[in-house]
N, C-alpha and C positions, 0 to 999 in steps of 0.2 A: 797735307792739305790744311791750311788755316780755316777757321769758321768763316772768315770774312770772304774768302774767295771759293768756298766750297760750292755754292749753287751756281755762281757764275761759270766756274770751270766745268761743272756737270752740264749746264745748258750749252755751253760751247761745243762739248763732246757730242751732244744731241743734235747739233745743227742749228742752235738758237732757240728751239722750243722743245719742251719735254711733254710726254703724254702720261697722265696719271690714269690709274685703272678706274673701274666703274663700280656699281652696286655689288656688294657682297652677299648680303642676306637673301635678296630675291633670286640671285643666281644659285645659292645653296638650295633654296626651296625648289628651283627648277630641276636640280640634280637629285631631288628626293629627300632633302633634310627637312624635319619637323621643327620648326623654330618657335612654337608656342610655348615660350618660357621666358621667365625675366632675364636669363642670360642671353637670350636671342642668339645671334650668330656665334657667340662664345661657347654655347652649348656644344657646338661641333668640335671644339677642342677636345671634349671628353668622349663624344659618341662617334664622331666621323671625320677625323682629321684628313683622311684621304680625299674627301669632298672639298675641303678648304684647299688643298694643293691643286686639285683638278681646276677649281675656279681661278686660282692665281695663274696657272699655266694658260687657261683660256684667254685671260687678259694679256699675258705676255705675247701669246700668238697673234692677238688682235692689235699689238703695236705698243702696249704700255711700256714706259721707261721706269715708272715707279709703281710698286705693288705695296698695298697697305695691309698690315697683319690683322688677323681676326680678333684683335684685342680690345676694340671699341668698347664693348659691354662687359669686358672681362676685368672685374675689380676683385681685390682680395676679400672686400666685405661681402660682394655679391656671391663669391664662391663659398665663403664661410656660412652664409645663410642657407646654401644648399647642402651643408654637411661636408664640405671639402676643406681640408685643414689648410692652415697658412702656408706650410711647406709645399703642399700639392698645388695650392693656388699659384704660388711663385713659379713652380715648375711649368704650369699651364701657360702662364705669361710668357715664359721663355720659349716654350713650345710654339706658340703663335708665330714668333719671329723665325724659329727653326724651320717651320713649314714653308713659310715665304722664301727663305734662303734655299731650301730643297728645290722648290719650283723654279727658282733662278737657275740653279745648277743643272736641272734637267733641260730647261730651255736652252741654256748655252751649249750643253752636250749635243742636243739635237741640231742646233744652229751650226755647230762645228762640223757635224756629219752631213750637212746639206739636207736635212729633213724638210718636209713640206707641211703646211698647216691644212686644216679641213677645207680650205678654199683654193688649194692648189698653188699657193704662194710659198716661195722659199723663205725659210726662217733666216733672219739676219742676226749676226752677232751685234750687240748694241750695248750701250751703258744701261745698266739696271740698278736702281736703288731699292732697298727694302726700308719701308717706313713703318715704325712701331706706333700703332694707333692708341691715342688716349681719348676716350669719350669724356663728356663732362659728367659732373656730379648728377645732373638731371637724368642722363642715360642710365645710371646705376639705379635711380629710383624706379625706373621702368614704368613710369605713369605718363610719358610724354612731356615731362616738364623741361626737357632739353629743347622742346619746341616753343616754350614760353619764357624760360629763363627766370621765372618767378620762384625764388627758393624760400622766400620768407625772411624775416628780421633775424632769426636765430642763426643763419648761415652767414658767416663772415669770412674775410680773406683767410684768416688763421684756420677756421674750420676746414676750408676747402684745401688749403695746404696740408693739413694733417690727413685729410681723406686721400689725397693723391700721392703723397710723399713716397711711400714704399713702392707703389707701382711704378712711378717714374724712375726710381733708383734701379729696379729690377729690369725694366725695359732699356734703360741706358746702357746696361751691362749685358744685354741679350745677343749682341752681334748684329743689331739693327744699324743701319746707316745714318738714320735720323729719327726723331720722334715727331709724330703728327698729332698735334692737339686739335681735335676735330669738333665742328659743330658747337663752337663756344658761344653760349647764348647771352652772356653779360659781361659787364666790365670787371666785376669782382673776381670772376674766375680767370680772366686774362691776367689780372694783377697777381693772383695766386700762382699761376703758372710761371710768370716772369720771376717772381721772388723765389719760388722752388728752384728754378733752374740756376739762379745765382747762388742761393744758399747751399745747395747740394754740389755746386761746382761741376754740373753736368757737362761732360766733355764731347758729346756728340751734338750736331746741329738740331734745330727744331723748326717746325712752322706752326703758326697760329692760323687757323681758319675759323670764321665766324658765320653764323646763319642769320638771315634777315627774312621779314615777310612784308616789308614795305618799301624796300629799295633805299632807305635812308639811315635806318637804325638797325642794330642787332635786335633779335626777337624780344628781348626784355624791354626794348624802348631806349636803351643806352645808345649813344651816338657811335656810329661805326668809325668816325674820325678818331674819337677818344680811345676807342678800343685798338685801333690800328696803331695809334701813337704809343700805346703801352707795349705793343709788340715790337714796334721799331726801336724802342729805347733798350730792348734786351739783346745783348750781344750774341746770345746763342741762337737767336731767330734769324734764319737765313731766307725765309719767304713768308709772305702774309697774304691771306686771301679769303675766299668765300667758299662755303660748301653747303649742300643740302638747302638750296635756295632756289626758287623758280627762275628759270633762264631770263625771263623778261626783266628782272631786276639787276642782273649782273653788271651791264655796262655802267650804269649810274653808280653802283658801288665801287666798281674799279676806279672811276674818275675821283671819287671821294677819298679812297685809300691812297691814290697817288699824290694827293695834296700833302701827306705827311710822311711818306717814305719813298726812298730810292731802291729798296730791296725788291727783288723779283716778286711778282704778284701771280698767285695761283688761283684758279677757279675750278671747282668741280660741282656744278649745280645738280639738283635732282631733275626728274623728268617734267617737273611743272605741277605734279599732282600735290595734294595736301594730305598731311598725316592727321588722322583723328585719334588723339590720345585716349579718349574714352572707349572708342570701339576697337582701338589697336589695329587700324587698317588704313591704307592709303585710299583717299577719295579721288576717283579718276576723272572727275567732271572737267577739270581744267588741264588735264595732261596734254602734252603735245607730241606729235609723231617724231621719230628719231631724225628724219630728213630736216624738220624744222629745227630741232635742237642744234644740229650740226651748222645749219645756215648762220647761227649766231657766231660761230668761232672766229671767223675773220674780223668781224666787229670787236670782239673781245680783245684779240691780238692787236688790233689798230689802237685800242684804248690803253695797252700797255701791259697785257697779260703775257706770261711766257710759259706757264705750265697749265695745261687744261685736261680735265677728265670728267668723270660723271659721279654722281652720288646715287641716292636711293632711286630704285626702278630703272636705272640705265643698265645697259647690257654689253657683252663683248662686241655686238654689232655697232652699238653707239661708239665705242672706243676705237673700232676699226675705221669708222667714218671720221672721227676727230684726227686720228693718226694720219689719214690721207690728206686732210686739210693742212695740217701742220707741216707734213713732209713737203707739200708743194710750196708752202711759204718758205721753208728752209731752202729749198732748191732755188727758188726765185731770188732769195736774198744772196745766196752764193753766186748765182749766175749774174746778178746786178753788180756784185762787188767785183767780180772777174772782168766784166765789161768795162767797169770804171778803171780798173787797173790797166787793161790793154789800151784804153783811151789815153791814160796818163802817160803810157810808155811812148805813144806816137810823138 
């Protein structure tokens, strides 16, 4: 499958729309993980990989077609600062993808045997991709700067390429189906990713997703249109979108991205709450209920989105509800196409 047709073919297999998974860290905490650490959810690669597998499975059972590895905060530099050697760090990066692949295999085995999920629904065989997560340089700093994108003048495209290079090489050869560059906060990091993919001749596809707090620009203040243009011009990029952004901003951002790309658009917003980088906690004052989150999905699809999931503070219940909305859209489009065909045959 060529990179150019990769995502289009996958979306057709899914019925026109694909479901991305939801928040990882908060679900790990719900299962008992202690994430009070600069490595955040990547800490579980060392301490409790079984919990990561459990959360991946929860999302697959909730309807996800794409599960994202627990490598967002996993950097070789971050591991080294915790006394983990370069070789061990590379093994942990690969392990993050292996765990997701194991979850996919377990799900497929259960679906083949006709097992049921916790809600009494039969598990269905379905296309599932494993995306290897790459968090931004700001995520490695663990000071909330991925939510501001302000890195300072000392950080250049070259600095960022050097920072990300080895991790991207390892993840590209880990058995993942694609690389997800997530919560990209500024234009220079998008440029660094695009150049890195070209320079290293990365053979698996990628998506770039950006975050915004105003509905017009990425969090640093750079134009979302400029950032999306960088992603669009990179041949390895097969989808462009938004993550970790309040749902109320998503529709306007989709419309801006559509001006500069015909590649599939993905969105996986957060719950609408705000992250306080100083206190290292989510401020719940502006959060929205799961039902309200899901009420946006049809509007996003009408604006041009074909992949939908959730980011921080969303749960398997959120993903289950998104899956139901997208399934009904897929069914109605198939039904509509069949009606049109039968009409044409008359």
